[in-house]
N, C-alpha and C positions, 0 to 999 in steps of 0.2 A: 482555424477553419474546422467546422464540425462536419463530419462525415454524413452522407444523406441517410444511411442505414440507422444512424444514431437518432436522427431527427424523427424518422418513421417509427422508432420504438422496436427495431429488429435486434437489439442487442441481447445476447444471451445472458444468463444470469452471471456466469463467471466473468464475462466481459464487462458487465455492469459493476460487478464488485470491483474488478481491477480499475476501472475507470474512476469510481468513487474513492478508492483507496489512493490512487495516484493523485487525484485533486486534493484530498486532505493533506498528503505529504508535501505537495508543491505549495499549498497555502500555509504551512506551518514552519516558521523559521527554525523550530527546535527539531522538527523531523526531517526537513530537507537535506541536511548533510549526510543523512543515513539512507538516502533514496534507494541507492543500489542494493543495499542490504534488506531494507524493508520491503521493497517491490520485487525481490528475487523469487525465484521458483521454488518455494518451500513445500515439503511433503504434505503439510497440512492443508494445502490448497485453499479452497474457498473459506475455511475456518479461519486461516491466517488472515485473508483479506478482510473478513468480517471484524476481526479483532483490530486490525489497522484502522477500519473506518470508525469503530465505536469504542476502542480501548482508550485508557488513560494515556496521554502523551508522555508522562513521566515513566511509565511502565514500558512503553514501546522504545523510548530513548535508552533506557537502562538495558533492555534486551539487546538493542542494536549496538550499544557501546560493547557489551560482552562478546557478541559475536565478532566485533571488529578486533578486539583484544585477542580473542582466541585464534584469529587467523593470522596474527602478526608473528 
Protein backbone atom coordinates (compact mmCIF):
# COMPACT_ATOMS: atom_id res chain seq x y z
CA UNK A 1 0.00 0.00 0.00
CA UNK A 2 1.29 3.44 -0.90
CA UNK A 3 0.83 6.25 1.59
CA UNK A 4 -1.28 9.18 0.40
CA UNK A 5 1.51 11.70 1.05
CA UNK A 6 3.71 9.79 -1.40
CA UNK A 7 1.05 9.89 -4.11
CA UNK A 8 0.59 13.62 -3.68
CA UNK A 9 4.34 14.22 -3.93
CA UNK A 10 4.92 15.41 -0.36
CA UNK A 11 8.01 13.29 0.12
CA UNK A 12 11.08 15.15 1.36
CA UNK A 13 14.30 14.60 -0.57
CA UNK A 14 15.82 12.38 2.13
CA UNK A 15 12.66 10.30 2.28
CA UNK A 16 12.60 9.95 -1.50
CA UNK A 17 16.25 8.90 -1.53
CA UNK A 18 15.62 6.28 1.16
CA UNK A 19 12.54 5.00 -0.68
CA UNK A 20 14.47 4.71 -3.97
CA UNK A 21 17.46 3.05 -2.27
CA UNK A 22 15.23 0.58 -0.44
CA UNK A 23 13.43 -0.28 -3.68
CA UNK A 24 16.75 -0.95 -5.42
CA UNK A 25 17.96 -3.16 -2.57
CA UNK A 26 14.68 -5.10 -2.45
CA UNK A 27 14.72 -5.65 -6.22
CA UNK A 28 18.33 -6.85 -6.34
CA UNK A 29 19.05 -10.45 -5.36
CA UNK A 30 22.71 -9.50 -4.79
CA UNK A 31 21.95 -6.51 -2.53
CA UNK A 32 18.99 -7.94 -0.60
CA UNK A 33 21.09 -10.11 1.78
CA UNK A 34 22.84 -6.94 2.97
CA UNK A 35 19.69 -4.85 3.38
CA UNK A 36 20.20 -3.99 7.06
CA UNK A 37 23.78 -2.90 6.41
CA UNK A 38 23.10 -0.97 3.22
CA UNK A 39 20.05 0.85 4.55
CA UNK A 40 21.57 1.55 7.96
CA UNK A 41 21.92 5.05 9.36
CA UNK A 42 25.31 5.98 7.89
CA UNK A 43 27.05 9.30 8.69
CA UNK A 44 27.24 10.09 4.97
CA UNK A 45 23.45 10.39 4.96
CA UNK A 46 21.96 11.34 1.61
CA UNK A 47 25.29 10.85 -0.18
CA UNK A 48 25.26 7.21 0.93
CA UNK A 49 21.71 6.75 -0.33
CA UNK A 50 22.62 8.31 -3.68
CA UNK A 51 25.48 5.83 -3.95
CA UNK A 52 23.12 2.93 -3.20
CA UNK A 53 20.73 4.18 -5.87
CA UNK A 54 23.32 4.72 -8.59
CA UNK A 55 26.45 2.84 -7.62
CA UNK A 56 27.74 -0.39 -9.06
CA UNK A 57 26.15 -3.39 -7.39
CA UNK A 58 29.52 -5.14 -7.19
CA UNK A 59 31.02 -2.20 -5.25
CA UNK A 60 28.08 -1.98 -2.86
CA UNK A 61 28.19 -5.73 -2.21
CA UNK A 62 31.96 -5.65 -1.61
CA UNK A 63 31.52 -2.76 0.84
CA UNK A 64 28.65 -4.49 2.66
CA UNK A 65 30.62 -7.75 2.90
CA UNK A 66 33.53 -5.88 4.45
CA UNK A 67 31.24 -4.18 6.98
CA UNK A 68 29.74 -7.56 7.89
CA UNK A 69 33.19 -9.17 8.29
CA UNK A 70 34.45 -6.27 10.41
CA UNK A 71 31.49 -6.57 12.77
CA UNK A 72 31.96 -10.30 13.40
